[in-house]
C-alpha positions in Angstrom: 19.9 20.9 2.0 18.9 17.7 3.9 20.1 16.9 7.4 22.3 13.8 7.9 19.4 12.0 9.5 17.1 12.8 6.6 19.8 11.5 4.2 20.1 8.3 6.2 16.4 7.6 6.1 16.1 8.4 2.4 19.1 6.2 1.6 17.6 3.3 3.6 14.4 3.7 1.6 16.3 3.6 -1.7 18.0 0.4 -0.6 14.5 -1.0 0.3 13.3 -0.1 -3.2 16.2 -1.9 -4.7 15.6 -5.0 -2.6 11.9 -5.2 -3.4 12.5 -4.8 -7.1 15.1 -7.6 -7.2 12.8 -9.9 -5.3 9.8 -9.2 -7.4 11.7 -9.7 -10.7 12.9 -13.1 -9.5 9.4 -14.1 -8.3 7.8 -12.9 -11.6 10.3 -14.7 -13.8 9.4 -12.8 -16.9 9.8 -9.1 -16.6 12.2 -6.4 -15.5 11.5 -3.0 -14.0 11.7 0.1 -16.1 13.0 3.1 -14.2 12.2 6.8 -14.6 14.2 9.3 -12.5 12.4 12.6 -11.9 12.9 15.9 -10.2 10.3 18.0 -8.4 10.5 21.7 -9.3 10.0 22.8 -5.7 12.7 20.5 -4.4 13.7 16.8 -4.4 12.5 14.0 -6.7 12.4 10.3 -7.0 12.7 7.0 -8.8 9.6 5.4 -10.3 9.9 1.8 -11.3 7.3 -0.1 -13.2 7.1 -3.8 -14.0 5.0 -5.3 -16.8 5.6 -9.0 -16.1 4.5 -12.5 -16.6 2.6 -13.0 -13.3 2.6 -9.4 -12.2 0.6 -7.7 -15.0 1.5 -4.2 -13.7 3.6 -3.5 -10.7 5.0 -0.2 -9.4 7.7 0.4 -6.8 8.2 4.1 -6.1 10.8 6.0 -4.1 10.6 9.7 -3.5 12.2 12.3 -1.3 10.7 15.8 -1.7 11.1 19.0 0.3 10.3 22.6 0.1 8.1 25.4 1.2 4.6 24.6 2.6 2.1 26.3 0.3 -1.2 27.7 1.4 -3.0 24.9 -0.4 -0.9 22.3 1.5 -1.4 24.1 4.8 -5.2 24.1 4.4 -5.6 20.6 2.9 -3.1 18.7 5.0 -3.3 20.7 8.2 0.4 21.5 8.4 2.3 23.9 10.5 5.7 25.5 9.8 7.3 26.9 6.7 9.1 24.0 5.1 8.6 20.2 4.9 10.6 17.0 4.1 8.8 13.8 3.0 10.3 10.5 1.8 8.9 7.1 1.3 8.5 3.9 -0.7 5.2 2.8 -2.2 4.3 -0.5 -3.9 1.2 -1.6 -5.7 1.0 -4.9 -7.6 -1.8 -5.9 -9.9 -1.4 -9.6 -10.7 -2.3 -11.4 -14.0 -4.1 -14.3 -12.3 -7.4 -13.3 -10.7 -6.8 -15.8 -7.9 -3.7 -13.8 -6.9 -4.5 -10.8 -4.7 -3.6 -7.1 -5.3 -1.2 -5.8 -2.6 -0.3 -2.3 -1.5 2.6 -1.3 0.8 3.6 2.2 1.7 6.0 3.5 4.3 6.8 7.2 4.6 8.6 9.7 6.8 7.5 13.3 7.2 9.2 16.2 9.0 8.5 19.9 9.4 11.0 22.6 10.1 9.4 23.0 13.5 11.0 19.8 14.6 7.8 17.8 14.4 8.2 14.4 12.6 6.1 11.3 12.1 5.9 8.0 10.3 3.1 6.5 8.3 2.0 3.7 6.0 1.4 0.0 6.2 0.4 -3.1 4.1 -3.0 -4.1 2.9 -4.3 -6.9 0.7 -7.1 -6.8 -1.9 -8.0 -10.3 -3.1 -10.3 -10.5 -6.1 -11.4 -13.8 -4.5 -11.0 -14.2 -0.8 -9.1 -17.3 0.1 -9.5 -17.9 3.8 -6.1 -19.7 4.2 -4.3 -16.8 2.5 -6.2 -14.2 4.5 -5.2 -15.9 7.8 -1.6 -16.2 6.7 -1.4 -12.5 5.7 -2.8 -11.3 9.0 -0.8 -13.7 11.1 2.4 -12.4 9.4 1.5 -8.8 10.1 0.6 -9.6 13.7 4.0 -11.2 14.2 5.7 -8.1 12.9 3.6 -5.9 15.2 4.0 -8.1 18.3 7.8 -7.9 18.1 7.4 -4.2 18.9 4.3 -3.8 21.0 1.3 -6.0 21.8 -1.1 -3.2 21.1 0.1 -2.5 17.6 -1.7 -5.1 15.7 -5.3 -4.6 17.0 -4.8 -0.8 16.9 -3.3 -0.7 13.4 -5.6 -3.4 12.0 -8.7 -1.3 13.1 -7.0 1.7 11.5 -6.6 -0.1 8.2 -10.3 -1.3 8.3 -11.4 2.3 8.8 -9.0 3.8 6.2 -9.4 1.3 3.3 -13.1 1.7 3.2 -15.2 2.8 0.3 -17.9 4.8 2.1 -19.9 5.3 -1.1 -20.0 1.5 -1.6 -20.2 0.5 2.1 -17.5 -2.1 1.6 -13.8 -2.4 2.4 -11.3 -2.3 -0.4 -10.1 -5.8 0.6 -9.2 -7.7 3.7 -7.3 -4.8 5.3 -4.0 -5.2 7.0 -2.2 -2.6 9.1 -2.1 1.1 8.7 -0.7 4.0 10.7 -0.4 7.8 10.2 1.3 10.5 12.1 3.1 8.0 14.3 5.5 10.0 16.3 7.0 10.0 19.8 3.6 9.5 21.5 3.0 7.1 24.4 6.6 6.9 25.5 8.0 5.5 22.3 11.3 6.9 21.1 12.1 7.7 17.5 14.5 4.8 17.3 11.7 2.4 18.4 9.2 3.8 15.9 11.8 3.6 13.1 12.6 0.0 14.0 9.0 -1.0 13.6 8.5 1.0 10.4 11.6 -0.6 8.8 10.4 -4.1 9.7 7.0 -3.4 8.0 8.9 -2.5 4.9 11.1 -5.6 5.0 8.1 -7.9 5.6 6.6 -7.0 2.3 8.6 -9.4 0.0 8.4 -12.6 2.0 4.6 -12.1 2.5 3.7 -11.4 -1.1 6.1 -13.8 -2.8 4.5 -16.6 -0.7 1.0 -15.5 -1.9 2.2 -15.1 -5.5 3.8 -18.6 -5.6 0.7 -20.2 -4.1 -1.8 -18.7 -6.6 -0.1 -17.6 -9.8 -0.6 -20.9 -11.7 -4.2 -21.6 -10.5 -6.7 -22.1 -13.4 -9.1 -19.3 -14.3 -11.5 -18.4 -17.1 -13.4 -15.5 -18.6 -15.8 -15.3 -15.6 -12.9 -14.9 -13.2 -11.2 -12.3 -15.4 -14.4 -10.2 -15.6 -14.8 -10.3 -11.8 -11.1 -9.3 -11.5 -11.8 -6.3 -13.7 -14.8 -5.2 -11.6 -12.7 -5.5 -8.4 -10.0 -3.4 -10.0 -12.6 -0.8 -10.7 -13.3 -0.6 -7.0 -9.6 -0.2 -6.4 -9.5 2.8 -8.8 -12.5 4.3 -7.0 -10.7 4.2 -3.7 -7.5 5.6 -4.9 -9.0 8.5 -6.7 -11.8 9.4 -4.2 -10.4 8.6 -0.8 -6.7 7.9 -0.7 -4.7 10.5 1.2 -1.4 9.5 -0.4 -2.8 10.3 -3.8 -4.1 13.6 -2.6 -0.8 14.5 -0.9 1.2 13.8 -4.0 -1.0 16.0 -6.1 -1.1 18.7 -3.5 2.7 18.8 -3.3 3.1 19.0 -7.1 4.5 15.5 -7.3 5.0 13.7 -10.6 1.5 12.7 -11.9 2.6 9.5 -13.6 4.3 8.3 -10.4 1.3 9.2 -8.2 -1.1 7.4 -10.5 1.2 4.4 -10.9 -1.1 2.5 -8.5 -4.0 2.3 -11.0 -4.5 -1.1 -12.8 -3.8 -1.5 -16.5 -7.5 -2.4 -17.3 -10.6 -2.1 -15.1 -14.4 -2.5 -15.7 -17.5 -0.9 -14.4 -20.8 -2.6 -14.9 -24.1 -1.0 -13.9 -25.7 -2.5 -10.8 -23.7 -5.8 -11.0 -25.0 -8.4 -8.5 -23.1 -11.7 -8.1 -25.0 -15.0 -8.3 -26.1 -16.2 -4.8 -23.7 -18.7 -3.2 -21.1 -18.0 -5.8 -17.4 -17.4 -5.1 -18.0 -13.8 -6.0 -20.8 -13.5 -3.5 -18.6 -15.2 -0.9 -16.0 -12.5 -1.4 -18.4 -9.6 -1.5 -20.0 -10.7 1.8 -16.7 -10.5 3.6 -15.6 -7.0 2.4 -16.5 -5.5 5.7 -14.8 -4.1 8.8 -14.0 -5.9 12.0 -13.4 -9.4 10.8 -11.0 -11.5 12.8 -8.8 -12.7 10.0 -6.4 -14.5 12.4 -8.6 -17.6 12.5 -11.0 -19.1 10.0 -13.6 -20.0 12.6 -16.0 -17.2 11.6 -15.2 -17.1 7.9 
């Protein structure tokens, strides 16, 4: 049985899922979301929606609200205290058709233990196949504006967190150009729950205007076989991160979530090529050289 506050948060997330799906269908102009409603045996369930569109080759927008007993495996793996948990969230991953359009990921989630401890997590990050400096600046400027409306320290703190989190240690490269990321964001540093929730909700609502702008700018740009092959190689890196490092994937599997929904984030097609090295001074080399931490994406002066 969920509390009234838990119901309120889960209902808001369902409305966010509806909003995002409507906006993406309009922006894509060719596809509609297929929905699967699922139940978790241990408690709760969700709605998985997948779009196979014209400009979004594969997109997923998931909602889940799950609850139940904390297992020994969860306690050890996730460092949880208490006997029962509640977790709800919306996650989005879009793999575009055009290699000049970036992959995007957004996730916002709420977690609560029966001990009374609660926290928020998630963020938005961008993974261009080809880094476009103007797009990168726009993306980070929009996220900074969201953060600054709540606290001046949010953007630099959460941008660094994203750089550190979305990092393929075995490749020594970032997954993309980062964004903002938070985890276990509770009532620390004098912030109330209402203040944290207001920021968290604005992150969720910022997703559509940011990505629709980037999609419209890039979806009709010309590309050929070379660009497609590079896109497939970069998708391979995306797969590596999600399966090796991503905490959300691990949490879903540890809590016996629906496997198809958890792995919704994977692209439809990806390549791996042994010891691929881009040509010097090529667009591919330009991108690869900038897949690193601590870049100031707010200005193009150093890019």
